[in-house]
N, C-alpha and C positions, 0 to 999 in steps of 0.2 A: 759418869752416867749412873743414874739411880735404877735399881732393878724395879721391874713392873710386876705386880701381882694381880691376878684375876680372882675375885671373890665371887662365888656362886652359891646362893642360898635363897630359898623362897620366903624366909622370915626377915622382914625389913630391919628389925631390931638387931639381929645378928650381923647382917650386912653393915649396918651403921657402926656398930661397936668395933667390928673388925677393921673397917675402913679407917676409923679414927685412930686406932692403935697402930695400924701399919703405917699410916702417914706420919704419925708421931715418931716412928722408928726411921723415917726417911725414905720409905718406899712410895712409888707411884702406884695408885690403885684404880683398877677398872672393876666394874661390878655387873652382875646379871642375876635375875631372879628365877630363871627357868633354863632348862637344858638347851633349847633351841637358841635362845639369846646368848647363852654361854658359848656355843660353837661359833656364832657370828662374832662375838667379842674376841674369842681366841684367834680367829683369822685376822681380825682388824687390828688388835692391840699387840699381838705377838708377845704375850707375857713370858716372864722368866720362871714363874711358879704359879700354880693354881691351888686355891683352897676350895674344895668342891663338896657340897652337901649331897648325901645319898638320896634322901627321899624328897622328890620334887614332882609336881604335876607334869603330865606329858612325858617328856624324856627324863628318866632318872639319872642320878649321878654315875651309876655303873656304865650306862650306855654312852654318856658324855666322855667318860674316861676312856672307854674302848675306842671311840672315834678319834679322840685326841692322840692316842697312841699309834694311830695309823700313820701319823706324820711327824710326831714330836716326842721327845723323851724328857721334856721339862718335868721337874718334880711336881707330883700331885699329892696333896694331903687331903684325905677324905674325912668329912665330918659325918658321924652317925649318931642317931639317938639311941641306938641299941648296941649293947656290948656282946651280942651273941657271936659265937665263933663263925657261924655260917656267913654273917655279914662281913666279918673280917676277911675270910677266905675269898669270898666273891670279889670284894674290892681289890685285893691283891692280885687275884687271877685276871682281873680286867686291866691290870697294869698300874694300879695306884702304888705309890712308894710307901705310904703309911696311912694310918687312920687315927683319928682323935674322937673320943666319945663325948657327946654332949651330956650334961654341962661340962665345959672344959675350963682349964686354967689358962687365962690369957698369957701369963708368964711362960707356961709350958709351950703353948702354941707359938709364941714369938721365938722361943729358943729353937723349936723345930724348924721354923721358917729360915732362921739364920743359918742353921746347920745344913739344911737341905740345899740352900743356895750356894753356900761355900763349897760343899762337896761336888755339886753339879759343875760349878765353874772350874774346879780343880781338874775335873775329867775333860771338859770341853776346851779348856785353855791351859794345857800343861806348861809348867815353867821352864822346861828344858831339862830338868833333873829327873823328871818322871819317866817311867817306862811306858810308852804308848803301845808298843807291840810286845806281847809276852807269848812265848812259845814253849809248850811242853809236849814232846812227842809230835803227834799229828794234829794237835789242837793249838790254834793260834787265836789270841785275843787282841783286838784293836780297841783300846779303851777310849780313844778320842771319837770313834765312830759308833760306839755302843754295838759292836758286832764281833762275831767270831767265825772261825772256819774250822770245820771238822773234816779232815781228809779232803780239803778243797771245797766242801759244801758250805755255803754262806748261811749264817745264822744271825738273826736280829735279836738284840737284847734290850732290856730296860736299864736304866741307870743303876738300880740296886743290884740287878743280876750281874752287870759289868763289875761293880765294886766287889761283890762277893767273889767272883772269879779272879779278879786281880789279887785280892787278899790271899786266897787259897793257892793260886798258881805261883806267886812269888815266894811262897813258903811251902812248896809242894812236899807232901809227906808229913807236914806238921798238923796236928789236930787242934782245931779251934772249938771251944765250947760255944753254945748258943749265946751266952751272955757276952763273950768276947766278940763274936761276930756282930751282935747288936750294937755294941759300943764302937767298934772299929768302922762299921759300914754305915750304920744309922747315926752315929755320932753322939749317942746318949745311952744311958743305962737305966737311970732311975725311972724314966718315963716309959721304958720299953716293955713289950710283951714278947716273950720268946717264941710264941706261936707264929709271929711275923717271920722269924727266921725259917722255921720249918716249912711254912707255906711258900715262901719265896724260893727256897732251895728245891722244893718239890716241883714247882713250876719251871725252874731253871733246868732241872733234870729232864723234864718232858721235852725241852727244846734241844738240849745238847747230847743226850744219851740216845743211842740206838734202841736200847731197852731200858726205860726208866726204872723198871722193877729190878733190874740187875745192872746197876750203874758201874761204868768202867772209869769214869773221870772223878766225879764227886762221891767219895766213899763216906760211910757212916761208921764211927766207932761207938757201938751201943753204950749208952749211958755216959758218954764223954763228949762227943761232938762230931764235926765234919772235917774232912781233909781232901786235898786233890792228890790223886794217885801219882806216885813218882815212878810207876812202872809202865805207863801207857806209851 
C-alpha cells in the first residue's frame, strides 16, 4: 500500500511540481489550494503526511495545522516564504513537525518526506523490539499513542515530542546536544536548524512540566544540550 500525501498550496505551479515529484517517488497525492479545501481533503483522503503552505487566502496554514492536530498526529511539513524565526516558532507551536523555506531544494524536501514517514510508521507500528511504554519515576510515555502520564495525569503529544521524550528517557541522565537531537529525531543534520529543537522542547516542557520555567523532567546543561532527569 502506497503512502498518501496531501499537498496544500495556493500556487498552482508549486502544487504541480510537488505532485509530479511525489508521484515519481511512488506516493499517492491529493491536493488543495486553500485551507478550507485542505481540511475537507484531510477528512476525505486520510493522508499519511501533509505538505502545507503557510500563507494562503482565507484560512492560513497555521490554522489548518492546529485543526488537523485536534484529531491526528500525521507528519506536517510546512512551507514558508519567510525564514524569520517568528514564523518558525509559530508553525512549530501550532504542531508542525518541521518547516521548509521557499525556494526549496526538491531533493531536500523528498528526503524529509521519506524520513518523516519512516519515523512516523516506526512509532505507530512498532516491530516488537521497540519499547512502546517507557517509565521513569512517575512519568510514563506511550510511544504508540503519542501520549504520556505524569503522576496519573494524561498528556497528549505530537510525533516529534514523543520521539524526543523516547530518546531522552531511554538514556536518562545522558546529555544530548541540539545537533544530536536533530539528527536522531528529525533524521537529518545537514538540512536542520537547531532552533527547531529549542522550540519543540520549550513547547514540550509547557505540556509535561508543572512549572516550565523550573523543569523537573527535561533539564538543560547550559552550552551542552538537554537530558531527562534520572532523579525524578
